[in-house]
MILO-125705 format. One line per 10 residues: their letters; for each residue x, y, z of N, C-alpha, C. Coordinates in steps of 0.001 Angstrom, whole numbers, plus 500000, padded with zeros to 6 digits. Last residue first. Layout:
# residues N
a) X/Y/Z/X/Y/Z/X/Y/Z  ...;
This chain:
# residues 424
taeeqralel) 261872/837569/630576/263009/837880/629825/263509/839330/629908  259529/837323/631841/260682/836507/632389/262010/836790/631694  257621/838713/630608/258115/839210/631868/259249/838531/632407  257218/837040/628430/257674/838469/628208/258325/839067/629450  256206/834819/629556/257523/834756/628803/258077/836172/628662  253722/835775/630381/254792/835271/631425/256088/835317/630705  252578/836343/627918/252822/837474/628854/253902/837043/629873  252289/833880/627000/253095/834691/626278/253446/835909/627166  250472/832816/628860/251704/832267/628845/252743/833075/628016  248239/834475/628339/248862/834596/629668/250347/833982/629618;
itgvlaevav) 247627/833582/625790/247907/834947/625935/248694/835164/627290  246921/830919/626549/247980/831162/625597/248534/832687/625725  244722/831276/628154/245865/830669/628696/247182/830947/627760  242902/832289/626319/243317/833120/627444/244589/832589/627924  242694/830011/624604/243231/831246/624118/243722/832220/625284  241565/828238/626482/242875/828017/625964/243562/829130/625398  239031/829521/626819/239939/829466/627986/241412/829145/627492  238029/829154/624304/238292/830542/624755/239284/830491/625951  237817/826329/624391/238700/826980/623364/239063/828459/623786  235888/825827/626281/237319/825363/626490/238270/826114/625600;
gmddetvfea) 233689/826958/624954/234173/827533/626223/235612/827106/626508  233535/825344/622784/233795/826652/622601/234335/827359/623832  232885/822873/624049/234124/822975/623400/234523/824493/623051  230315/823583/625103/231403/823240/625976/232814/823239/625310  228821/824062/622852/229145/825139/623701/230321/824858/624606  230073/822262/619919/229327/822338/621148/229757/823582/621982  229598/823049/616498/230610/822978/617612/229803/823088/618865  228833/822213/613110/228496/822331/614507/229636/822214/615498  227410/822227/609865/228593/822515/610743/228176/822851/612207  225231/822085/608314/225272/821220/609363/226525/821324/610274;
pnhsiggrcr) 225679/823844/606227/224786/824250/607360/224820/823356/608497  229063/824000/605343/227837/823317/605202/226960/823627/606443  231764/824236/605854/231268/824777/604650/229911/824198/604329  232178/820914/607480/232306/822390/607396/231845/822912/606078  232444/818202/609623/231660/818842/608657/231874/820404/608613  233450/816515/611495/234365/817073/610644/233692/817844/609516  231470/815580/613200/231566/814922/611910/232602/815511/611056  231667/818744/614880/230927/817414/614709/231005/816821/613277  234896/819838/615573/233523/820160/614964/232916/818766/614659  237341/821118/617893/236585/819951/617313/235211/820403/616756;
vfimgyeclh) 239611/823646/616944/238456/823220/617805/237718/822100/617119  242997/824633/617022/241852/824036/616308/240822/823599/617342  244851/827510/617153/244182/826431/617960/243056/825992/617088  247887/828680/615819/246558/828391/615625/246073/827309/616622  250207/831339/615122/249845/830102/615776/248394/829969/615691  252963/833013/613441/251529/832788/613681/251230/831507/614396  255358/835636/613034/254993/834203/613373/253549/834177/613722  254735/838113/610409/255116/837689/611792/254898/836198/611967  254268/838471/607707/254460/839667/608608/255032/839226/609916  253900/836219/606446/254741/837068/605779/255108/838306/606718;
amslgdhgag) 251941/835037/608028/253108/834503/608155/254257/835342/607403  249514/836052/607098/250171/836754/608323/251503/836259/608553  248826/834357/605012/249198/835693/604780/250038/836296/605873  248366/832055/606494/249142/831993/605300/249618/833382/604913  246497/832744/608443/247812/832580/608816/248842/832514/607664  243960/832520/607271/244659/833803/607288/246113/833776/607725  244254/829185/605681/243724/830152/606656/244507/831517/606584  243440/826193/603921/244132/827438/604095/243533/828376/605093  243506/822812/605279/242746/823969/604694/243655/825291/604884  245050/821130/606668/245048/820997/605118/244289/822200/604521;
sllkqapkgm) 247183/821571/609226/245995/822137/608601/246051/821936/607056  248366/819085/611250/248584/819811/610079/247273/820278/609611  248376/818916/614847/247716/818643/613535/248276/819521/612554  248677/817424/617998/249253/818322/617010/248700/817916/615677  246940/817366/621092/247241/816661/619777/247704/817799/618794  248136/817895/624369/247428/818318/623250/247931/817634/621971  247864/815681/627210/248728/816327/626144/247831/816683/624984  245247/816853/629508/245978/815860/628835/246915/816494/627778  243662/818920/630338/244131/817948/631390/244772/816726/630800  242739/821068/628900/242148/819669/628533/242590/818594/629682;
vestateiaa) 244308/823175/629826/242830/823228/629909/242171/821821/629776  246917/822174/629469/246456/822491/630792/244927/822514/630880  246977/821914/626735/247187/820771/627463/246693/820997/628906  246650/824680/625956/245573/823676/625681/245798/822349/626480  248973/825732/627013/247598/826232/627410/246614/825229/627199  251096/824497/625656/251052/824576/627188/249717/824837/627661  250448/825028/623034/250443/823585/623535/250410/823585/625032  250699/827793/622907/249401/827116/622641/249301/825706/623309  253490/827995/623448/252455/828555/624322/251122/827985/624129  254480/826650/621028/254668/826162/622378/253800/826732/623453;
tlragcpafp) 253489/828347/619207/252933/827079/619107/253251/826441/620542  254918/830697/619573/253462/830704/619702/252957/829286/619822  257524/829763/618979/257158/830305/620346/255738/830258/620535  257404/828648/616367/257770/827808/617501/257298/828377/618777  254762/829477/614093/255876/829833/614853/256133/829010/616084  253907/827005/611585/253545/827937/612648/254743/828305/613461  254871/826823/608127/254946/826382/609488/254552/827343/610560  253497/826423/605275/253720/827575/606216/253692/827048/607600  254150/825773/601875/253976/825233/603226/254314/826317/604241  252940/828239/599440/253966/827332/600092/253540/826805/601418;
kelytdfsla) 250539/828295/597042/250850/828674/598395/251807/827763/599062  249369/829253/594021/250397/828423/594660/250769/829030/595975  247158/829319/591367/247443/829645/592671/248457/828695/593235  247179/828595/588761/246641/829907/588922/246842/830202/590506  248648/826819/586158/248693/827033/587561/248345/828407/587926  247416/824840/583527/247770/826218/583918/247650/826269/585505  247646/822914/580726/247720/822831/582176/248323/824247/582650  245983/821376/577967/246763/822513/578486/246598/822528/580052  245883/819017/575408/245765/819298/576858/246663/820459/577199  244184/817403/572790/245118/818509/573105/244838/818993/574586;
vqrvaeikra) 244258/813883/571953/243590/815112/572340/244588/816173/572599  244886/811135/571439/244987/812216/570418/244039/813431/570719  245206/809231/573214/243874/809543/572909/243782/810652/571868  248041/809187/573566/247258/807966/573295/245877/808344/572760  248630/811868/574259/249289/811174/573136/248388/810028/572696  247133/812288/576693/246972/813174/575578/247515/812568/574247  248150/810301/578373/246856/810218/577927/246520/811134/576658  250688/811428/578625/250579/810112/578088/249145/809939/577560  250125/813946/579853/250742/813886/578565/250601/812513/577844  249144/812976/582381/248188/813718/581437/248816/813747/580024;
qsiiaavadr) 251315/811903/583518/250251/811018/583223/249294/811710/582193  252726/814328/583913/253291/813247/583143/252205/812298/582681  251050/815719/585681/251364/816294/584223/251830/815161/583356  251252/814155/587894/249996/814255/587228/250168/814835/585822  253881/814376/588567/253384/813024/588217/252055/813216/587548  253944/817072/589200/254756/816592/588088/254263/815275/587652  252224/817060/591472/251845/817736/590270/252628/817385/589063  253870/815536/593170/252551/815045/592740/252040/815721/591498  256060/817153/593460/256220/815843/592826/254902/815345/592373  254911/819400/594747/255440/819601/593417/255636/818228/592692;
raedtaarvd) 254180/818118/597251/253160/818670/596302/253672/818895/594900  256718/817456/598221/255640/816390/597953/254599/816869/597008  257885/819971/598437/258401/819045/597550/257427/817893/597257  256321/821245/600409/256232/821797/599054/256778/820710/598106  254473/818997/602579/255729/819689/602161/255543/820229/600698  251936/818009/602907/252675/818548/604061/254041/819157/603781  249799/819118/600275/250648/818179/600957/251375/818847/602105  247337/819422/597682/247903/819843/598868/248711/818749/599525  245859/820560/594705/246850/819677/595219/247303/820272/596554  243049/820654/592597/243660/821199/593877/244553/820173/594445;
ltlrvespiv) 242057/821576/589398/242743/820569/590144/243309/821317/591443  239201/821763/587220/240093/822380/588223/240731/821305/588965  238473/821413/583694/238450/821068/585114/239367/821797/586015  236804/821172/580819/237615/822095/581547/237410/821690/583012  236675/819604/577646/236357/819461/579065/237354/820428/579800  235208/819209/574380/236167/819952/575317/235705/819717/576763  233594/817611/573064/234663/818163/572271/235691/818864/573268  231712/814664/573575/232281/815872/574102/233517/816310/573376  229488/813677/570940/230761/813268/571662/231261/814592/572232  225953/814051/571464/227232/814645/570841/228394/814140/571777;
nsagpmvdlq) 223628/813686/572726/223893/812842/571563/225148/813414/570778  223374/815266/574866/223282/813852/575110/223733/813045/573876  225662/818038/575073/224394/817435/574543/224423/815873/574673  227857/819533/575807/226847/819222/576822/225574/818699/576333  230024/820078/574117/228984/821111/574219/227859/820745/575180  231632/820247/577265/231102/820877/576143/231037/819976/574938  231717/820163/580796/231844/819404/579608/231022/820110/578421  233588/820954/583644/232653/821475/582665/232854/820732/581373  234127/820527/586960/234290/819839/585715/233212/820358/584764  235699/821068/590129/234864/821524/589017/235135/820799/587714;
gvtvvlankr) 237451/819664/591796/236270/820157/592264/235202/820749/591249  239559/817093/592275/238926/817808/591169/237521/818405/591610  242300/816848/594531/240734/817068/594337/240561/817760/592951  244452/815125/596604/244240/815611/595136/242826/815672/594958  246732/815161/599219/245393/815047/598793/245185/815786/597363  249197/813944/601330/248904/814360/600088/247473/814141/599755  250660/813377/603816/249207/813966/603804/248851/814534/602435  253091/812195/603600/253079/813638/603502/251668/814264/603318  252184/809557/603859/253168/810092/604847/253164/811566/604769  250622/808951/601716/249935/809221/602940/250887/809870/603915;
dkrgiaemav) 250923/808905/598647/251685/809524/599593/250990/809941/600903  248965/807680/597001/250291/806967/597110/251088/807636/598268  246583/808870/596382/246605/807868/597370/248003/807276/597698  247247/810625/594244/246861/811162/595561/246910/810133/596657  247473/808741/592170/248665/809483/592588/248379/810086/593989  244798/807983/591972/245790/807029/592344/247030/807649/592804  243542/810396/591101/243247/809777/592418/244350/808794/592816  244842/810642/588613/245065/811598/589604/244721/811069/591003  243651/808437/587166/245107/808536/587417/245547/809540/588557  241003/809274/587261/241350/808151/587876/242811/808003/588218;
lleaaaalad) 241296/811647/585603/240840/811704/587010/241164/810473/587829  242134/810538/583187/243015/811420/583932/242620/811526/585388  239885/809340/582425/241099/808553/582549/242030/809265/583458  238152/811487/582094/237818/810476/583122/239025/809565/583385  239348/812941/580061/239390/813533/581416/239077/812454/582444  238946/811116/577949/240344/811484/578367/240416/812009/579773  236173/811271/577856/236838/809967/578150/238302/810279/578604  235893/813934/577088/235387/813506/578493/236059/812206/578864  236991/814111/574590/237514/814794/575588/237138/814365/576975  237510/811696/572248/236511/812027/573222/237183/812792/574479;
rrmpmpvtga) 237848/811025/569418/238718/811811/570117/237892/812512/571282  237299/807877/567940/236766/809003/568705/237938/809694/569266  237621/805463/566660/237958/806712/565888/237636/807917/566645  236799/803306/568098/238227/803530/568012/238634/804822/567236  233871/803755/568044/234614/803958/569265/236099/804153/568978  232578/805558/565149/233074/804279/565748/233868/804555/567002  229994/807822/564960/231501/807698/564996/231900/806480/565820  227297/807641/565092/227802/807346/563804/229398/807329/563827  226015/808477/567418/225619/807246/566873/226428/806784/565685  226951/810977/568221/227053/809856/569168/226718/808557/568567;
hgaegririh) 228940/812857/566118/227551/812290/566355/227740/811017/567182  231460/814941/567701/230932/813991/566592/229506/813397/567011  234227/817053/568487/232826/816643/568649/232423/815753/567528  237338/816190/569740/236632/816514/568634/235151/816062/568799  239193/817701/572461/239103/816615/571424/238341/817030/570213  240929/819268/574820/240225/819490/573644/240313/818265/572788  241038/820201/578182/241229/818987/577263/240356/819246/576007  242560/821954/580646/241628/822032/579543/242009/820882/578617  242778/822777/583999/243189/821783/583016/242207/821943/581962  244143/824948/586533/243024/824724/585396/243635/823737/584403;
hrsqsaiatv) 245036/824466/589811/245402/824518/588415/244121/824330/587538  246569/825267/592955/245447/825106/592169/245639/825251/590675  248357/824078/595782/248413/824710/594456/247116/824389/593790  249979/824142/598988/248753/824148/598204/249007/824652/596802  251064/822942/602092/251419/823537/600850/250258/823177/599843  249260/823473/605131/249797/822597/604097/250125/823452/602856  250350/824997/608041/249279/824958/606983/249942/824328/605686  251334/823564/611104/251557/824222/609887/250359/824254/609066  250397/822725/613646/251848/822793/613456/252194/823585/612174  247791/823400/615899/248184/823411/614536/249727/823620/614459;
vglpantrel) 246583/821540/618443/247576/822519/618141/248060/822435/616683  243115/821101/619444/244327/820632/618778/245231/821869/618537  240344/820150/621447/241234/821056/620931/242515/820410/620366  238838/817974/622390/238160/819111/622048/239049/820169/621332  239180/814664/621453/239956/815826/621959/239140/817102/621514  238638/812110/620380/237953/812589/621500/238755/813740/622220  239586/811327/617935/240549/811136/619114/239931/811638/620401  237574/812107/616289/237961/810698/616297/238778/810348/617417  237603/814851/616668/236409/814103/617084/236722/812649/617304  240045/815494/615485/239851/815761/616894/238700/814981/617411;
vpgqeihvel) 239564/814598/612681/240631/814016/613540/240353/814268/615072  237818/815605/610717/237278/814684/611747/238340/814124/612722  237581/819189/609972/237978/817838/609591/237602/816906/610784  237438/821760/610893/236940/821491/609485/237357/820076/608969  238250/822853/613315/239191/822050/612587/238809/821811/611123  237715/826356/613895/237236/825017/613872/238140/824122/612977  240218/828398/615356/239405/828058/614171/238889/826657/614237  241925/831249/616507/241095/829980/616883/240242/829679/615742  245108/832597/615996/243712/832468/615499/243214/831062/616040  247519/835177/616438/246909/833912/616949/245499/833797/616307;
yglvsdapya) 250601/836608/615609/249185/836477/615187/248687/835145/615693  252917/838901/617160/252541/837579/616547/251089/837667/616173  253752/841463/617637/254370/840362/618364/254088/839047/617787  254488/844381/615654/253631/843074/615925/254350/842093/616621  255913/846363/614818/254831/846611/615828/254073/845429/616175  257715/845687/612909/258305/845895/614309/257210/846382/615297  256112/845587/610601/256646/844428/611189/257144/844502/612549  253258/847642/610312/254779/847546/610410/255213/846267/611077  250499/846322/608689/251121/846627/609887/252596/846662/609729  248802/848033/605996/249694/846995/606479/250345/847306/607792;
eeavtepdlg) 247388/850083/605022/246746/849370/606099/247657/848323/606658  248209/851262/602661/248542/851913/603954/248113/851083/605176  246882/849841/600701/248253/849484/600969/248836/850130/602276  244440/851157/600619/244482/849744/601246/246022/849300/601552  243874/853621/599487/244597/853535/600664/244797/852209/601330  242307/853295/597234/243652/853828/597074/244500/853732/598298  239678/852715/598134/240623/851715/597686/242014/852023/597457  238063/853898/600784/238912/854374/599718/239910/853244/599356  234589/853162/601425/235972/853247/601813/236789/853792/600650  231959/852660/601037/232220/853760/601680/233679/853934/602154;
fatiaermti) 231255/850691/599345/231183/850254/600777/231539/851477/601576  231968/851696/596870/230573/851660/597195/230358/851311/598657  234725/851190/597059/234207/852580/597048/232764/852647/597406  234808/848390/596943/235403/849115/598153/234810/850574/598300  233758/848026/594346/233009/847599/595611/233503/848259/596785  235680/849114/592764/234384/849768/592800/233560/849386/593932  237772/847362/593351/237973/848779/593620/236629/849433/593688  236744/845000/592362/236976/845204/593860/237068/846540/594304  234340/845556/589870/235639/845358/590337/235654/845559/591869  231561/843841/588692/232009/844931/589558/233389/844628/590027;
gardtqdlta) 230529/841752/587182/231366/842653/586465/231857/843873/587322  229073/839892/588592/228337/840919/588027/229133/842053/587269  231012/838331/589527/230165/837719/588486/229333/838842/587845  233805/840654/590060/232876/839554/590573/232007/839146/589397  237167/841285/588944/235760/841450/588968/235022/840302/589633  240227/842958/589843/239555/841690/589627/238023/841979/589681  241431/845233/590541/240767/845313/589285/240101/843972/588948  242763/844772/592868/241572/845630/592924/240802/845717/591614  245056/843385/592112/243787/842632/592495/242578/843575/592657  247028/845177/591910/246341/844871/590732/245001/844090/590960;
tefvgaaias) 248153/845257/594426/247062/846277/594203/246378/845963/592841  248508/842514/596403/248982/843094/595122/247840/844020/594602  249385/842272/599806/248358/842430/598846/248953/843086/597538  251081/842114/601886/251490/841305/600675/250381/841363/599701  250661/843228/604421/251548/843939/603518/251932/843194/602221  248968/842101/606199/250310/841584/606176/251312/842320/605287  246562/843320/605559/247143/843540/606940/248697/843168/607019  246169/842172/603017/246366/843662/603177/247000/843931/604481  245989/839554/603668/247087/839995/602822/247293/841418/602827  243535/839691/605111/244916/839360/605826/246071/839747/604971;
stltipfrvg) 241789/840193/602972/241991/841099/604161/243288/840918/604876  242112/838029/601097/242264/839460/600719/242619/840286/601875  241954/835287/600909/242780/835867/602005/243056/837404/601709  241586/834530/597401/241372/834289/598815/242280/835224/599668  239939/835565/594483/241159/835584/595285/240906/835371/596669  237765/836366/592664/238535/835155/592519/239913/835182/593241  235181/837573/594916/236213/837840/593980/237163/836709/593873  233335/836100/596508/232864/837089/595585/233939/837392/594582  234984/834246/597886/233822/833713/597116/233424/834825/596150  237223/834221/599692/237382/834451/598281/236212/834065/597371;
eedgfaliel) 237500/833886/602410/236967/832695/601591/237252/832976/600127  238155/836269/603641/239214/835089/603625/238698/834060/602626  237356/839502/604326/237378/838512/603209/238489/837461/603554  237354/840952/606606/236196/840962/605729/236148/839827/604740  238434/840008/609898/238727/840150/608489/237410/839999/607634  238695/841303/612629/237632/840722/612089/237741/840940/610557  241096/841302/615300/240852/841546/613887/239635/840669/613361  242325/842936/618013/241403/841995/617579/241035/842302/616131  245321/843418/619650/244534/843923/618517/243652/842769/617897  246916/844222/622610/246134/843267/621835/245432/844110/620712;
gfplavgrak) 250365/844976/623726/248926/845303/623359/248255/844147/622674  252080/843778/626677/251964/844004/625304/250485/844313/624861  251837/842842/629276/253005/843705/628890/253165/843906/627350  248502/843282/630776/249471/842624/629840/250682/843555/629508  246871/842797/633638/247542/843865/632819/248594/843170/631979  243859/841431/634513/245088/841207/633981/245634/842353/633256  241321/841235/635814/242135/842393/636137/243643/842173/635735  239318/839516/634924/240356/839074/635965/241409/840084/636407  238100/841015/633058/237320/840602/634260/238271/840172/635339  240050/841173/631026/239699/842345/631821/239004/842053/633094;
laevallaav) 240127/838403/630219/241379/838925/630819/241041/840308/631651  237469/838120/629293/237923/837367/630377/239138/837913/631074  237469/839920/627101/236566/840225/628236/237067/839437/629431  239362/838703/625483/239672/839987/626068/238827/840297/627230  237976/836372/624988/239232/836255/625741/239608/837588/626271  235851/837313/623497/235575/836762/624839/236824/836560/625664  237262/838038/621136/236511/839115/621977/236215/838550/623406  238154/835571/620355/239127/836623/620584/238494/837694/621521  235760/834182/619792/236654/833768/620860/237686/834826/621244  234822/835744/617698/234101/835684/618910/234912/835308/620026;
vgfngdyrga) 236599/835111/615658/236466/836429/616077/235759/836513/617445  236252/832201/615553/237587/832856/615883/237441/834251/616331  233644/832046/614726/233982/831656/616120/235324/832215/616507  233761/832906/612015/233017/833639/613053/233463/833302/614468  235426/830696/610867/235826/832077/610876/235149/832821/611987  232699/828630/611073/233868/828903/610364/234256/830320/610387  229995/828608/612179/231202/828660/613059/232474/828993/612309  227820/828143/610522/227963/829420/611269/229243/829650/612096  228083/827065/607040/227899/826919/608396/228247/828113/609228  226397/828497/604024/227604/828156/605001/227140/827590/606281;
divtdihsgi) 225599/829353/601451/224992/828250/602122/225960/827710/603149  228858/830306/600302/227394/830291/600011/226815/829040/600725  231129/831222/602935/230829/830645/601670/229309/830766/601454  231518/834437/604610/231287/832961/604522/231172/832497/603115  233456/836738/606761/232721/836301/605459/232480/834731/605442  234875/837070/609002/233433/837068/609164/232651/836943/607876  237924/835557/610351/237082/836236/609246/235688/836106/609508  240186/836420/613043/239659/835403/612005/238792/836249/611112  242612/837023/615636/241510/837252/614803/240967/836111/614017  245048/839016/617164/244261/837795/617305/242973/837999/616493;
llskngsrga) 248333/840219/617653/247147/840263/616756/246395/838872/617022  249926/841889/620100/249585/840592/619732/248289/840682/618943  252039/844761/619590/250701/844101/619840/250718/842655/619418  254577/846845/621138/254086/845775/620240/252770/845292/620579  255743/848648/622806/254415/848933/622401/253892/847889/621346  257953/846443/624501/257552/847858/624275/256122/848001/623858  258627/843883/624936/258355/844246/623649/257868/845687/623383  259121/843847/627789/260308/843725/626892/259866/844059/625461  256791/846260/629160/257281/844857/628920/258495/844977/627923  254513/847984/631294/255799/847995/630511/256232/846525/630338;
kgpplsgrms) 251030/847403/631070/252281/847677/631736/253457/847493/630832  249076/847008/629236/248713/847396/630583/249861/847775/631480  249124/848185/625784/249682/847387/626880/249202/847972/628238  245735/848865/624324/247189/849085/624579/247739/848234/625676  243730/847348/622136/243885/847471/623513/245336/847721/623844  241610/847711/619237/242938/847747/619904/242794/847948/621363  240061/846153/616556/239792/846620/617857/241106/846533/618718  239087/846396/613342/240312/846348/614115/239970/846974/615507  237375/844898/610654/237317/845716/611837/238534/845386/612695  237817/845437/607000/238062/844706/608267/237951/845576/609550;
gsadmrvslg) 237604/847105/604826/236386/846632/605443/236553/845634/606627  239914/848116/603942/239458/846887/603297/238213/846347/603806  240635/850170/605525/240194/850495/604144/239779/849324/603361  239130/849344/608775/240204/849655/607837/239717/849809/606443  237253/850739/611318/237207/849843/610186/238366/850284/609219  238137/850644/614829/237970/851326/613510/237797/850290/612471  238133/851175/618396/237645/850482/617209/237775/851356/615898  239493/850254/621395/239421/851241/620419/239105/850665/619060  237613/848241/623729/238571/848360/622635/238432/849673/621896  235734/847285/625585/236754/848294/625964/237798/848631/624929;
aermwegvle) 233768/845683/624875/234825/845013/625497/235997/846058/625822  232122/847439/623468/231658/846897/624827/232832/846298/625603  233652/847612/621194/233545/848682/622074/233099/848358/623375  233324/844906/620149/234624/845490/620473/234535/846623/621408  230511/844993/619699/231041/844107/620710/232430/844562/621129  230442/846843/617579/229746/847121/618905/230310/846330/620012  231937/845507/615679/232511/846725/616174/231687/847126/617506  230095/843470/615129/231392/843132/615723/232005/844351/616371  228231/845103/613867/227872/844356/615147/229168/843896/615881  229619/845922/611617/229156/846982/612576/228710/846274/613907;
aarkheptly) 230008/843538/610276/231166/844318/610849/230795/845338/611823  227474/842949/609577/228152/841994/610459/229339/842809/611175  226851/845055/607838/226041/844830/609090/226763/844018/610110  228694/844601/605885/228743/845807/606679/227978/845740/607937  227924/842126/604884/229359/842216/605389/229293/843488/606370  225385/842876/603868/225479/841962/604897/226937/842014/605646  226136/844497/601700/225430/845062/602887/225493/844162/604108  229571/843506/600872/228093/843481/600617/227385/844203/601811  232243/842792/601082/231843/844137/600603/230357/844073/600088  231882/839251/600804/232760/840414/601024/232203/841766/600339;
lrtlndpsas) 228866/837640/601894/230074/837746/601022/230785/839177/601304  227210/835318/603450/227647/836642/603705/228970/836944/602977  224599/833244/603941/225552/833599/602878/225863/835133/603127  222725/830734/605270/223833/831760/605746/224694/832023/604466  219405/830619/604025/220646/829953/604355/221590/831113/604888  217036/831945/603503/216912/830469/603507/218256/829765/604031  217321/834571/603273/216430/834063/604396/216575/832609/604586  220502/835704/602350/219340/834969/601985/218557/834551/603252  222493/837143/603167/221947/837725/602041/220666/836898/601683  222436/837692/606785/222630/836805/605606/222003/837532/604426;
iaaladimqq) 222651/837417/610050/222959/838403/609031/223366/837826/607756  222434/835453/611871/221116/835998/611455/221381/837086/610312  224969/834866/612549/224398/834011/611552/223060/834540/610992  225488/836716/614546/226124/836951/613305/225398/836084/612176  223806/835478/616519/223547/836875/616047/224130/837176/614743  225065/833116/616783/223760/833011/616253/223350/834472/615757  227468/834068/618017/227495/833314/616737/226190/833320/616070  226351/834867/620426/227075/835853/619502/227184/835329/618112  225573/832516/621630/224571/833641/621378/225143/834639/620352  227896/831077/621719/226922/830615/620767/225817/831701/620522;
aragtartta) 229246/832614/623660/229823/832398/622314/228743/831997/621319  227638/832015/625863/227734/833400/625301/228226/833392/623935  228187/829331/626182/226721/829769/625843/226878/831130/625323  230900/829355/626779/230454/828740/625625/229040/829183/625223  230744/830759/629279/231515/831407/628118/231065/830772/626753  229440/828928/630702/228906/830272/630519/229470/830953/629325  231392/826969/630794/230200/826705/630141/229370/827946/629876  233324/828291/632297/233661/827840/630971/232381/827596/630208  232022/828587/634666/232455/829819/633986/232761/829446/632519  231644/826052/635587/230484/826783/635134/230932/828051/634457;
letm) 234436/825304/635953/233503/824644/634911/232303/825425/634519  235022/827036/638055/235781/827131/636803/234957/826518/635647  231956/828367/639669/233140/827464/639543/233801/827561/638170  231195/831575/641008/231008/830596/639912/232272/829722/639803;
């Protein structure tokens, strides 16, 4: 079989595996697979079967993630250290089928390719299928990778889902022991690094006609709750100059936040209001309260903090002029997380070789498991082109050819790291 035919066959196999995972859903009408649900268990068991077929030693950890291990094939400078490769198998509600799932499939297919070529690596491999990255069921993201990296806060076990079930209770109902999750952290001296293949979830690679990209870092990010309180009144009897309209104040703030977000393209600043609740929500009542979320991301921590400070300054001015009361609460803050130089160089070498042209470098505006894993070890990421840049949407799509190329780039990255290990 020619190299091109092999790559295409790999892409077709990836699609079959992704379709099999996509068939496991809480709804017959769409793809929804949340953490610690029956669907999660079925998907994890399927991935476990694939791991065993690939010759890996398999176990489910205390958080519901699948771990498949392959020991070193020969002695190397790193001793018994392992290179971790993975992604997540949970989804958002009404999801696309490639986000996270392809990263797990790509890792498994890379192992199969290495074994088929008779490659003996000077380090171990461990394939990870994280149970939770999206943070849909419980109000915290990256749960599984935080546990693996040793940065999980055990107080999170008492967070509840919309049904009032705590994570602790859900883990127990899943057949696992929540009291042992802290024991699942990898010792830092046992890990060589963490690699992840992930769809871009944006339009840059498609626009530049590149199937793959090299991630340089994950953007700095913070999320905030904003609450604006005014005064309710009759829509027909309170004159406009006498109103303390919470929604009008929120609208002015939204326009100001958008303007701030447009000012700093150099640092890839983006500002998003994704939720907005208006109370009391009657057509003939002046809104008395508005609650909204704010998501701010940038290429540096300083740029993000400056944007947040500018937004707060504008909010205080609006608060004073409109005579409303405004509160601002930060509930999530993730620092800028650069990818490791060694892994990134290996990825760049492999992707450039596979594509036959220099690889494009990209900042990831989306958060990924690498944010957690960076606390444990250096991490690297390969981005894969997705049609229209669409993600978190049933229309999410990656071609079989691009998936085949991505798997080959991952194999090349592993081989480049092995070459480096043997050369030193």
